[in-house]
VOGU-3710 file (C-alpha; in Angstrom, 3 decimals, decimal comma):
1> mtniddkpsq> 0,000/0,000/0,000  1,177/3,562/-0,749  2,374/5,622/2,189  0,452/8,901/2,279  3,293/10,754/3,992  5,745/9,801/1,186  3,726/11,163/-1,724  1,227/13,732/-0,472  0,863/15,586/-3,777  0,213/12,365/-5,679
11> irkqrndlll> -2,402/11,270/-3,153  -4,159/14,649/-3,329  -4,266/14,398/-7,152  -5,693/10,859/-6,967  -8,284/12,007/-4,438  -9,324/14,970/-6,630  -9,601/12,710/-9,692  -11,714/10,275/-7,659  -14,022/13,089/-6,521  -14,561/14,087/-10,166
21> ffkfavhegl> -15,664/10,513/-10,923  -17,986/10,581/-7,882  -19,561/13,871/-9,030  -20,135/12,442/-12,506  -21,714/9,313/-11,018  -23,958/11,455/-8,797  -25,009/13,517/-11,840  -25,867/10,322/-13,737  -27,913/9,028/-10,774  -25,663/6,042/-10,171
31> ikeeganyrf> -24,742/7,000/-6,615  -26,078/9,367/-3,955  -24,072/11,867/-1,938  -24,858/11,876/1,801  -22,589/14,401/3,532  -19,044/13,093/3,259  -20,294/9,647/2,201  -21,548/8,108/-1,031  -23,772/5,102/-1,613  -25,188/3,304/-4,634
41> shdhiqfaay> -28,645/4,443/-5,724  -29,830/0,859/-6,089  -28,606/-2,637/-5,239  -28,694/-3,571/-8,944  -26,222/-0,775/-9,753  -23,901/-1,992/-7,019  -24,176/-5,552/-8,328  -23,412/-4,391/-11,889  -20,338/-2,460/-10,723  -19,158/-5,469/-8,708
51> slipedekil> -19,594/-7,778/-11,722  -17,203/-5,602/-13,751  -14,319/-6,444/-11,413  -12,260/-9,368/-12,819  -12,777/-12,544/-10,804  -9,106/-12,863/-9,878  -9,151/-9,345/-8,372  -12,360/-9,591/-6,339  -10,821/-11,577/-3,480  -7,978/-9,063/-3,172
61> whlqigqnvw> -10,480/-6,185/-3,079  -12,426/-7,900/-0,287  -9,257/-8,417/1,723  -8,070/-4,821/1,271  -11,509/-3,389/2,107  -11,759/-5,524/5,258  -8,253/-4,664/6,405  -8,727/-0,938/5,710  -12,053/-0,829/7,546  -10,536/-2,561/10,592
71> enaserekdk> -7,201/-0,732/10,665  -8,742/2,716/10,238  -11,374/2,250/12,943  -10,636/3,649/16,384  -10,856/1,296/19,354  -14,287/2,730/20,177  -15,489/2,095/16,621  -14,181/-1,455/16,259  -17,307/-3,109/17,703  -19,395/-1,160/15,190
81> vifiavdqmn> -17,387/-2,281/12,148  -16,408/-5,783/13,287  -18,984/-7,587/11,117  -18,207/-5,568/7,963  -14,456/-6,006/8,370  -14,520/-9,735/9,180  -17,072/-10,579/6,469  -14,837/-8,913/3,873  -11,671/-10,615/5,099  -13,363/-14,025/5,276
91> yalgllesdg> -13,921/-13,812/1,507  -10,150/-13,841/1,068  -9,126/-16,892/3,093  -7,238/-18,288/0,123  -4,872/-15,289/0,107  -3,735/-15,827/3,703  -0,389/-17,567/3,644  1,338/-17,046/6,996  0,215/-18,694/10,232  0,221/-15,268/11,866
101> qkenlaklnl> -2,306/-13,900/9,362  -4,571/-16,920/9,867  -4,358/-16,663/13,639  -5,228/-12,950/13,570  -8,276/-13,533/11,355  -9,372/-16,476/13,531  -9,196/-14,164/16,564  -11,281/-11,567/14,706  -13,880/-14,245/13,921  -13,930/-15,151/17,620
111> ragekamsls> -14,520/-11,500/18,494  -17,218/-11,154/15,826  -18,922/-14,323/17,088  -18,919/-13,067/20,675  -20,432/-9,770/19,510  -23,120/-11,629/17,550  -23,885/-13,770/20,643  -24,358/-10,604/22,708  -26,916/-9,451/20,118  -28,727/-12,831/20,230
121> tfsssalyfd> -27,966/-13,453/16,530  -26,968/-17,035/17,163  -26,941/-18,231/13,532  -24,414/-15,545/12,603  -22,320/-16,214/15,694  -22,092/-19,922/14,818  -20,848/-19,019/11,318  -18,104/-16,772/12,719  -16,916/-19,391/15,226  -16,959/-22,092/12,556
131> sgiqilgkhq> -15,005/-19,818/10,180  -12,385/-19,305/12,878  -12,098/-23,074/13,323  -11,728/-23,632/9,568  -9,110/-20,871/9,228  -6,817/-22,479/11,818  -6,803/-25,781/9,950  -6,043/-29,342/11,000  -3,072/-28,614/13,275  -4,854/-25,921/15,271
141> wennyelslh> -4,857/-27,803/18,593  -1,085/-28,222/18,463  -0,344/-24,668/17,309  -3,223/-22,595/18,799  -4,585/-24,595/21,720  -6,275/-21,816/23,734  -7,805/-20,171/20,658  -9,059/-23,519/19,332  -10,584/-24,361/22,709  -12,434/-21,034/22,852
151> lhnyyaeaey> -13,688/-21,276/19,262  -15,003/-24,827/19,713  -16,683/-24,027/23,042  -18,361/-20,930/21,663  -19,379/-22,772/18,511  -21,057/-25,499/20,591  -22,902/-22,876/22,663  -24,087/-20,991/19,565  -25,349/-24,172/17,931  -27,138/-25,109/21,167
161> cngnfsavgq> -28,993/-21,799/20,933  -29,796/-22,614/17,290  -31,152/-26,039/18,271  -28,498/-27,746/16,118  -27,734/-30,475/18,627  -25,836/-32,737/16,230  -23,293/-29,926/15,752  -23,154/-29,502/19,547  -22,331/-33,184/19,946  -19,643/-33,050/17,257
171> aagvilskae> -17,969/-29,942/18,699  -18,137/-31,335/22,245  -16,631/-34,601/21,015  -13,670/-32,757/19,490  -13,101/-30,765/22,692  -13,274/-33,849/24,925  -10,765/-35,668/22,732  -8,313/-32,744/22,453  -8,578/-30,981/25,834  -5,446/-31,308/27,960
181> spsdkvrayf> -7,037/-31,180/31,411  -10,345/-32,065/33,094  -11,048/-28,373/33,746  -10,745/-27,639/30,003  -13,461/-30,233/29,347  -15,998/-28,811/31,790  -17,492/-26,203/29,461  -18,052/-28,839/26,756  -19,716/-31,188/29,244  -21,819/-28,272/30,462
191> ilikalcaqn> -23,232/-27,438/27,023  -23,622/-31,149/26,217  -25,794/-31,606/29,306  -27,928/-28,601/28,292  -28,399/-30,088/24,828  -29,350/-33,500/26,233  -31,883/-31,917/28,606  -33,435/-29,946/25,762  -33,869/-33,208/23,826  -35,554/-34,830/26,852
201> rldealnigi> -32,576/-37,192/27,278  -32,502/-36,534/30,995  -31,007/-39,847/32,115  -27,972/-39,365/29,880  -27,552/-35,782/31,084  -27,651/-36,813/34,737  -25,247/-39,732/34,271  -22,694/-37,507/32,517  -23,111/-34,885/35,235  -22,440/-37,309/38,072
211> kvltqlgkqp> -19,383/-38,656/36,217  -17,943/-35,161/35,767  -18,639/-34,177/39,376  -16,569/-37,181/40,432  -13,735/-36,076/38,124  -13,881/-32,592/39,662  -13,479/-34,055/43,136  -17,071/-33,273/44,134  -17,846/-36,901/44,881  -21,626/-37,343/45,271
221> psefsdvpai> -22,924/-39,810/47,869  -22,547/-43,390/46,634  -25,550/-43,983/44,362  -27,385/-41,451/46,560  -28,630/-44,400/48,595  -28,252/-42,719/51,984  -31,386/-40,607/51,609  -31,783/-39,947/55,381  -28,276/-38,408/55,436  -29,143/-36,177/52,466
231> yanfnktasi> -32,261/-34,908/54,241  -30,393/-34,469/57,520  -27,795/-32,240/55,861  -30,525/-30,354/54,016  -32,417/-29,678/57,257  -29,196/-28,572/58,957  -28,667/-25,975/56,228  -32,323/-24,932/56,447  -31,887/-24,158/60,149  -29,187/-21,592/59,266
241> fkdttdffln> -31,736/-19,493/57,374  -34,307/-19,428/60,176  -32,582/-16,605/62,044  -31,862/-14,217/59,176  -33,254/-13,290/55,755  -30,138/-11,521/54,465  -27,573/-14,242/55,176  -25,670/-13,962/51,891  -25,955/-10,236/51,276  -22,699/-9,410/53,103
251> fkimedsdal> -20,710/-12,310/51,666  -17,650/-11,844/49,470  -17,779/-12,558/45,743  -16,663/-16,078/44,803  -13,274/-16,043/43,043  -11,881/-19,560/43,505  -11,762/-21,056/39,980  -12,463/-24,645/41,087  -15,462/-23,529/43,141  -16,804/-21,450/40,232
261> iamnflgell> -16,542/-24,432/37,871  -18,258/-26,735/40,368  -21,057/-24,244/41,041  -21,744/-23,776/37,344  -21,875/-27,508/36,793  -23,966/-28,335/39,851  -26,466/-25,662/38,841  -26,942/-27,138/35,384  -27,776/-30,539/36,900  -30,694/-29,148/38,913
271> lptyflnqdi> -33,044/-29,424/35,929  -32,678/-33,161/35,187  -32,766/-34,028/38,894  -36,044/-32,121/39,260  -37,664/-34,525/36,812  -35,745/-37,708/37,606  -34,513/-37,802/41,207  -35,334/-35,015/43,619  -33,201/-36,588/46,349  -30,176/-35,818/44,165
281> glwlvdhmlq> -31,600/-32,315/43,693  -31,615/-31,835/47,461  -27,954/-32,817/47,637  -27,057/-30,512/44,726  -28,605/-27,334/46,161  -27,270/-28,085/49,632  -23,757/-28,665/48,253  -23,937/-25,428/46,226  -24,849/-23,510/49,362  -21,986/-25,132/51,281
291> lsfvhgvnkd> -19,576/-23,981/48,551  -21,064/-20,483/48,824  -20,580/-20,470/52,606  -16,890/-21,272/52,142  -15,905/-19,443/48,940  -18,436/-16,595/48,604  -21,348/-15,978/46,254  -21,872/-15,797/42,502  -24,795/-16,058/40,095  -25,111/-19,786/40,739
301> svcalagfst> -25,515/-19,093/44,470  -28,717/-17,261/43,535  -29,938/-20,338/41,646  -29,026/-22,521/44,638  -31,080/-20,326/46,972  -33,996/-20,426/44,528  -33,745/-24,214/44,345  -33,515/-24,471/48,126  -36,654/-22,348/48,407  -38,657/-24,585/46,117
311> mlfglgdleg> -37,466/-27,717/47,954  -38,583/-26,209/51,267  -41,922/-25,422/49,670  -42,371/-29,021/48,541  -41,449/-30,291/52,006  -44,112/-28,077/53,583  -41,923/-25,372/55,139  -43,898/-22,503/53,623  -42,432/-19,719/55,737  -38,894/-20,942/55,157
321> sknvglmalr> -39,567/-21,237/51,436  -40,833/-17,672/51,280  -37,873/-16,263/53,230  -35,217/-18,095/51,195  -37,018/-17,180/47,949  -36,963/-13,498/48,888  -33,285/-13,863/49,828  -32,595/-15,257/46,336  -34,319/-12,279/44,729  -32,382/-9,791/46,878
331> lqdeldtqes> -29,073/-11,471/46,046  -30,077/-11,423/42,377  -30,547/-7,654/42,646  -27,248/-7,234/44,515  -25,254/-9,145/41,895  -27,255/-7,514/39,064  -26,708/-10,405/36,661  -29,198/-10,938/33,849  -27,776/-14,376/33,127  -29,313/-16,004/36,202
341> lprvcfvvys> -32,611/-14,069/36,179  -34,619/-16,534/34,006  -33,606/-19,479/36,197  -34,296/-17,688/39,457  -37,683/-16,439/38,267  -38,674/-19,858/36,911  -37,884/-21,567/40,224  -38,902/-18,973/42,829  -42,196/-17,881/41,285  -43,360/-21,411/40,564
351> gmlsrteplk> -43,128/-22,013/44,315  -44,297/-20,156/47,396  -44,072/-16,615/46,022  -46,789/-17,318/43,461  -49,122/-17,902/46,442  -48,391/-14,567/48,115  -48,101/-12,098/45,226  -50,854/-11,070/42,769  -50,983/-13,696/40,036  -51,120/-11,142/37,230
361> evsekflhay> -47,823/-9,648/38,458  -46,244/-13,103/38,719  -47,396/-13,820/35,172  -45,601/-10,713/33,897  -42,426/-11,800/35,705  -42,486/-15,097/33,784  -42,928/-13,213/30,514  -40,026/-10,889/31,316  -37,812/-13,844/32,269  -38,698/-15,505/28,943
371> kvgmqtgdiq> -37,542/-12,425/27,019  -34,289/-12,143/29,001  -33,540/-15,836/28,526  -34,015/-15,625/24,762  -31,679/-12,628/24,650  -28,952/-14,250/26,761  -29,139/-17,622/25,000  -30,623/-19,624/27,884  -33,223/-20,962/25,448  -34,503/-23,914/27,452
381> ialfnarlyc> -35,119/-21,950/30,642  -36,569/-19,051/28,631  -39,172/-21,403/27,169  -39,808/-22,925/30,608  -40,780/-19,412/31,695  -42,964/-19,043/28,597  -44,711/-22,285/29,507  -45,280/-21,107/33,085  -46,641/-17,815/31,732  -49,235/-19,819/29,779
391> amsfcsgggl> -49,966/-22,145/32,729  -50,482/-19,128/34,983  -52,894/-17,636/32,450  -54,881/-20,882/32,365  -55,037/-21,256/36,146  -56,057/-17,624/36,723  -58,793/-17,488/34,085  -56,988/-15,838/31,183  -58,958/-15,774/27,922  -58,577/-19,097/26,113
401> delgrdiqif> -58,466/-17,584/22,617  -55,472/-15,401/23,467  -53,901/-18,207/25,474  -54,273/-20,570/22,528  -52,448/-18,086/20,296  -49,644/-17,681/22,855  -49,251/-21,450/23,157  -49,016/-21,701/19,376  -46,303/-19,002/19,206  -44,211/-20,595/21,952
411> ekqmieykqe> -44,718/-24,081/20,506  -43,267/-22,893/17,181  -40,199/-21,635/19,026  -39,870/-24,940/20,894  -39,944/-26,766/17,571  -37,527/-24,291/15,958  -35,011/-24,700/18,781  -35,728/-28,447/19,142  -36,742/-28,135/22,793  -38,250/-31,601/23,175
421> lnlkisfplk> -38,603/-31,485/26,957  -40,526/-28,210/26,832  -42,735/-29,567/24,045  -43,500/-32,679/26,079  -44,423/-30,730/29,202  -46,513/-28,223/27,215  -48,612/-30,944/25,594  -51,314/-31,310/28,306  -51,939/-27,549/28,616  -52,316/-27,190/24,853
431> havltlmtcs> -54,845/-30,021/24,652  -56,690/-28,917/27,784  -57,290/-25,546/26,104  -58,360/-27,215/22,839  -60,729/-29,514/24,727  -62,430/-26,612/26,507  -62,744/-24,655/23,281  -63,976/-27,408/20,960  -65,237/-30,477/22,831  -68,946/-30,593/23,714
441> dnpshesnel> -69,108/-34,315/24,538  -67,396/-36,515/27,105  -63,713/-35,502/26,797  -62,397/-38,847/28,068  -63,374/-40,425/24,762  -60,511/-42,345/23,137  -60,137/-39,715/20,389  -59,184/-36,939/22,854  -55,398/-36,450/22,680  -55,042/-35,278/26,297
451> fkesknllqg> -56,841/-38,255/27,779  -55,304/-40,730/25,318  -51,795/-39,632/26,297  -52,739/-39,783/29,968  -53,771/-43,424/29,561  -50,105/-44,018/28,811  -49,334/-42,739/32,297  -51,495/-45,475/33,762  -49,501/-47,987/31,726  -46,289/-46,644/33,252
461> tllkkrsyas> -44,633/-45,057/30,227  -43,960/-41,818/32,076  -43,851/-43,038/35,646  -40,077/-42,763/35,752  -40,330/-39,031/35,059  -42,854/-38,521/37,830  -42,630/-34,772/38,082  -43,854/-33,970/34,603  -46,225/-36,941/34,620  -47,812/-35,155/37,582
471> nyrfycicia> -48,205/-32,148/35,304  -50,300/-34,273/32,909  -52,388/-35,492/35,793  -53,340/-31,966/36,878  -54,772/-30,962/33,506  -56,636/-34,258/33,196  -58,306/-33,816/36,600  -59,126/-30,201/35,809  -60,793/-31,028/32,476  -62,467/-34,181/33,813
481> yifcdydfar> -63,993/-32,190/36,673  -65,165/-29,289/34,514  -66,887/-31,761/32,150  -68,289/-33,722/35,137  -66,414/-36,900/34,177  -65,792/-37,946/37,754  -64,754/-41,530/36,981  -61,750/-40,333/34,993  -61,012/-37,738/37,674  -60,891/-40,616/40,140
491> emielrwile> -58,346/-42,492/38,011  -56,140/-39,412/37,820  -56,309/-38,675/41,569  -55,348/-42,261/42,355  -52,519/-41,950/39,838  -51,355/-38,849/41,703  -50,753/-40,886/44,833  -48,414/-43,151/42,856  -46,696/-40,367/40,943  -46,027/-38,051/43,846
501> enlcklydsf> -44,888/-40,610/46,391  -41,531/-39,399/47,748  -41,518/-36,282/45,552  -40,487/-33,207/47,523  -41,584/-30,739/44,818  -45,115/-31,388/43,589  -46,840/-29,874/40,576  -49,820/-28,027/42,042  -50,289/-25,388/39,308  -50,109/-22,279/41,474
511> gaghfydcls> -52,470/-23,746/44,070  -55,060/-24,906/41,514  -54,037/-28,568/41,837  -55,321/-29,028/45,393  -58,430/-26,977/44,534  -59,513/-29,297/41,706  -58,530/-32,383/43,706  -60,828/-31,197/46,489  -63,718/-30,422/44,131  -63,303/-33,838/42,487
521> svalarktne> -63,160/-35,596/45,871  -66,400/-33,895/46,941  -68,080/-35,015/43,705  -66,782/-38,582/44,158  -67,940/-38,652/47,796  -71,454/-37,742/46,604  -71,347/-40,281/43,777  -69,836/-43,254/45,663  -70,846/-42,461/49,253  -67,386/-43,701/50,271
531> dkwkkyaldy> -65,967/-42,153/53,442  -62,436/-42,091/52,039  -63,425/-39,416/49,515  -64,831/-37,254/52,303  -61,507/-37,572/54,078  -59,593/-36,663/50,922  -61,883/-33,696/50,364  -61,124/-32,379/53,860  -57,369/-32,968/53,417  -57,267/-31,187/50,053
541> femtksfaln> -59,362/-28,361/51,498  -56,723/-27,723/54,173  -53,999/-27,720/51,503  -55,973/-25,277/49,375  -56,373/-22,892/52,312  -52,580/-22,834/52,727  -52,133/-21,598/49,155  -55,159/-19,356/48,749  -53,767/-16,019/49,930  -54,383/-14,451/46,527
551> cqhrvlllet> -57,507/-16,433/45,536  -59,839/-16,629/48,541  -62,828/-17,426/46,325  -61,538/-21,005/46,120  -61,806/-21,379/49,894  -65,343/-19,944/49,861  -66,494/-22,360/47,148  -64,897/-25,399/48,807  -66,380/-24,473/52,202  -69,812/-24,380/50,599
561> eidilmgntd> -69,338/-27,691/48,784  -68,044/-29,464/51,903  -70,832/-28,026/54,094  -73,424/-29,403/51,692  -71,595/-32,756/51,541  -71,765/-32,938/55,359  -75,480/-32,138/55,337  -75,277/-28,476/56,294  -77,327/-26,777/53,561  -78,358/-23,686/55,521
571> naimkynkai> -77,589/-20,499/53,602  -75,963/-22,536/50,821  -77,101/-20,151/48,083  -75,805/-17,157/50,018  -72,429/-18,922/50,356  -72,343/-19,771/46,650  -73,048/-16,135/45,859  -70,115/-15,063/48,054  -67,817/-17,426/46,169  -69,174/-16,210/42,820
581> naaaeygfih> -68,652/-12,552/43,722  -65,157/-13,201/45,109  -64,133/-15,064/41,944  -65,371/-12,102/39,886  -63,395/-9,712/42,094  -60,178/-11,735/41,624  -60,825/-12,017/37,880  -61,024/-15,835/37,816  -63,847/-16,055/35,277  -63,531/-19,832/34,845
591> eqaianerag> -63,958/-20,520/38,557  -66,779/-17,988/38,704  -68,450/-20,161/36,047  -67,800/-23,340/38,065  -69,313/-21,768/41,201  -72,429/-20,814/39,216  -72,722/-24,342/37,819  -72,423/-25,885/41,291  -75,061/-23,454/42,585  -77,271/-24,587/39,703
601> dfclskgdvr> -76,692/-28,239/40,664  -77,675/-27,493/44,267  -80,839/-25,670/43,221  -81,758/-28,486/40,823  -81,359/-31,075/43,599  -83,772/-29,048/45,763  -86,270/-28,351/43,013  -85,384/-24,653/43,192  -86,341/-22,735/40,026  -83,194/-20,604/40,373
611> asyyygeayi> -81,228/-23,501/38,855  -81,873/-22,215/35,327  -80,544/-18,775/36,296  -77,255/-20,145/37,664  -76,810/-22,516/34,714  -77,428/-19,611/32,376  -74,828/-17,492/34,166  -72,352/-20,385/34,053  -72,962/-20,770/30,301  -72,294/-17,078/29,645
621> lyfqwgargk> -69,111/-17,086/31,750  -67,741/-20,243/30,121  -68,458/-18,707/26,731  -66,739/-15,418/27,685  -63,732/-17,365/28,960  -63,477/-18,954/25,513  -64,567/-22,445/26,631  -67,180/-22,768/23,879  -66,997/-26,562/24,007  -67,801/-26,631/27,721
631> aahlkkkhsl> -70,565/-24,044/27,227  -72,143/-26,286/24,564  -71,734/-29,286/26,889  -73,595/-27,446/29,672  -76,318/-26,306/27,288  -76,884/-29,843/26,020  -76,804/-31,394/29,506  -79,473/-29,081/30,936  -81,374/-28,194/27,750  -80,655/-24,531/28,263
641> evnes> -82,276/-21,871/26,155  -79,624/-19,188/25,860  -78,739/-16,421/23,445  -75,617/-17,552/21,519  -74,536/-13,951/20,887
//
């Protein structure tokens, strides 16, 4: 290249000649002048000009343009021009001869890929990382070990975000075969476990995780067979939090590299243990907290606190769960890390805090966590939050038409990113909504997808993954009860006892699970006259009261139903009306409809002419909710004469 300082007069002449050409091109309408810059008037003109360059010169032009853009940018401007510069230089790979040139361009591709990751453009980031890998060639691990390790790790992470799990497996395989130390393999194992979890290959993920923990010197209990010891240690840690709610806020920041690696890895294993073995989950969160006590706190300490909170909730320590959950949120604010927010929100607000805060506000927190997770590349947890957002909408009476559209949008993303676990768990909610909207007959018919899949539960196909099988059970009981199919509700309640035996974190759908179990038990007690169902109704009623701080209408309706079951029918209609009005006040239109239908049933049993009024109100509310199938079912069952509009 010509040195400007050597020939200033020649450069000025060339510049003036070039400006004359620019002015002519502007006059002819080929380019446009914008201040000190020029651009082509149309893409076709640019393409035509580009086609006039001889093929053997194009690559050189790309290289010179890329180098000039990069070299002439100030340090502050480099992030703005990184994509333009690297894209141009990548065209000219064949012109790079020295190892130094190749290494520099590989480093620029790494930088461009990191920038693309920060912008959530994961497809582009994967291309940059892959280009860097290709530039270094077949001897890269011998000649550029650290750079090769970074490029492969980032490439695997980008392809995970893209849902390209075969590429993740290939990149992880290369890293595991080339890495020189166990610590250099951890990041590859970490992303491999995330990919396996997303594909619903939870057993494989957990087995790899336990193997790596052993290699890191964090030896788990032998086969986790000493369950009493696990619970004893967990309870010992729980006692520490009883005296203070800001235990970690004055702790130092974790800096020990081995502890940081272990924390990151332990945190990633929480998800598969939640679905496969919650005893292991107890050990994981307790061990993470022990590491935090010794070495200080980091973002994974927040996740550990959130996990500890939800375990306390499942074990019945509601006050402890609330306090530790709030501690997790405060530490999250103190550390101000967006990376852990989706995980913390997903765990904390699916537990005790969803029972104490307004459900609409909790719903918005899930939606926000979904958006943050998609931006930061935590795709699986982002879509877990999206699923909880939809579940919250269903349980709190959100309109079914809008909910159906949301489910469809999120389902497309789950398919796009190949999130098999999320798709599997979302299945029952999707079909519960479809059943309410379209089914006017008995929904337990063999053709109904929700009930057909649930029959598989009874045959044991999902019993190993009890936690999300319990999720299926909830929606089946809910739909069976709403459509008055009490025999199928009975099957699902009895299945619950099998599924949730020894689970410390149960799926209760923001308190709705116990509510529908209680309603179903009351209906079964009336139908069968068996004392055991009365007992279950009373037990589930007590559980519902514990979780009804933000939905008292449920308690009012259950009190009325149980009073009538026990023979106390005095003021029953007045009590039903209280429940109906409270449900309207809380905005739970679906449970307002249920209360009206039960009031209609009571009036019908007493020969009270007000039955038609309550059934009519129930029909209108079901219809407004979007449950047109259920509304038609009610109309047919009681021969209602209602205005369809």
